[in-house]
VMD Tcl script that draws the C-alpha trace (Angstrom):
set ca {
  {21.38 -3.95 23.69}
  {21.97 -2.03 20.46}
  {19.17 -0.29 18.65}
  {18.15 -2.71 16.02}
  {16.07 -1.84 12.93}
  {13.74 -4.50 11.82}
  {12.52 -4.98 8.21}
  {9.11 -3.59 9.14}
  {10.64 -0.16 10.15}
  {11.34 0.59 6.66}
  {8.32 -0.83 4.81}
  {5.62 1.76 5.66}
  {4.67 4.72 7.79}
  {2.24 4.79 10.70}
  {0.02 7.23 8.90}
  {-0.65 4.71 6.09}
  {-3.05 2.05 5.16}
  {-1.67 -0.94 3.16}
  {-3.62 -2.65 0.46}
  {-2.02 -6.07 0.02}
  {-1.90 -7.71 -3.39}
  {-3.65 -10.82 -1.97}
  {-7.28 -11.58 -1.53}
  {-8.96 -12.47 1.63}
  {-9.01 -16.01 0.21}
  {-5.18 -16.00 -0.01}
  {-5.11 -15.66 -3.85}
  {-2.49 -13.48 -5.54}
  {-4.38 -10.48 -7.16}
  {-4.28 -10.00 -10.85}
  {-3.61 -8.26 -13.20}
  {0.00 -7.87 -12.18}
  {-0.06 -4.11 -13.01}
  {-2.89 -3.16 -10.71}
  {-0.56 -1.28 -8.35}
  {0.75 0.89 -11.18}
  {-2.81 1.55 -12.43}
  {-4.02 2.56 -8.95}
  {-1.03 4.69 -8.02}
  {-1.01 6.33 -11.36}
  {-4.30 8.14 -10.37}
  {-2.31 10.68 -8.31}
  {1.15 10.40 -10.18}
  {2.75 13.49 -11.64}
  {4.74 13.70 -14.89}
  {7.70 16.07 -15.23}
  {10.18 15.94 -17.96}
  {8.62 12.63 -19.30}
  {9.22 11.01 -15.87}
  {6.46 9.74 -13.63}
  {6.64 10.47 -9.87}
  {4.27 8.69 -7.49}
  {2.34 10.80 -4.94}
  {3.45 10.58 -1.32}
  {-0.36 10.00 -0.68}
  {-0.61 6.87 -2.92}
  {2.54 4.86 -3.53}
  {3.55 1.35 -4.52}
  {5.57 -0.91 -2.38}
  {6.77 -4.57 -2.66}
  {7.00 -6.81 0.32}
  {7.96 -10.46 0.07}
  {7.44 -10.38 -3.83}
  {3.95 -9.09 -3.12}
  {2.72 -5.93 -4.76}
  {1.03 -3.51 -2.37}
  {-0.13 0.03 -2.22}
  {0.40 2.37 0.63}
  {-2.32 4.96 1.10}
  {-1.93 8.00 3.41}
  {-4.88 8.26 5.89}
  {-4.96 12.06 5.29}
  {-6.05 11.31 1.66}
  {-9.54 10.66 3.17}
  {-9.83 14.36 4.06}
  {-7.67 15.82 1.17}
  {-9.45 14.02 -1.44}
  {-12.38 12.11 -0.27}
  {-13.57 10.88 -3.75}
  {-10.17 9.41 -4.51}
  {-9.97 7.74 -1.01}
  {-13.37 6.28 -1.40}
  {-12.57 4.91 -4.98}
  {-9.42 3.31 -3.67}
  {-11.12 1.66 -0.70}
  {-14.05 0.50 -2.81}
  {-11.57 -0.91 -5.31}
  {-10.00 -2.92 -2.44}
  {-13.50 -4.05 -1.24}
  {-14.72 -5.04 -4.64}
  {-11.63 -7.15 -5.40}
  {-11.50 -8.72 -1.79}
  {-7.95 -7.26 -1.12}
  {-6.66 -7.27 2.40}
  {-6.50 -3.64 3.82}
  {-4.27 -3.38 6.88}
  {-3.24 -0.37 9.04}
  {0.53 0.03 8.68}
  {1.11 -0.79 12.49}
  {-0.77 -4.16 12.04}
  {1.05 -4.74 8.71}
  {4.47 -4.20 10.52}
  {3.38 -6.54 13.26}
  {2.49 -9.25 10.70}
  {5.90 -8.75 8.93}
  {7.79 -9.10 12.20}
  {5.86 -12.22 13.00}
  {6.55 -13.66 9.60}
  {10.32 -12.87 9.65}
  {10.95 -13.96 13.17}
}
mol new
graphics top color blue
foreach p $ca { graphics top sphere $p radius 0.5 }
foreach p [lrange $ca 0 end-1] q [lrange $ca 1 end] { graphics top cylinder $p $q radius 0.2 }
display resetview
């Protein structure tokens, strides 16, 4: 059998947590720019162009805005990590380990 790449292979990395743009009640989270606001915390600006950090980056899956958070951010910048996780908790957002997120994607697509 050929090596096949599933959709989930490209969506996130195993050293990331995914904050999904949906609440635990299944409601799409608003405002629509929450991902940009959150990821903008660690973004850099160079020549009037914004670049997202590799530790905190936006992603879109199935028309759902999500944020990928490197687990290493917890040690590198504990206050930022705590703020991000508290934001997710306060807003009842689903937080998943990338491996579980990938499993969910594969089950959804199959």
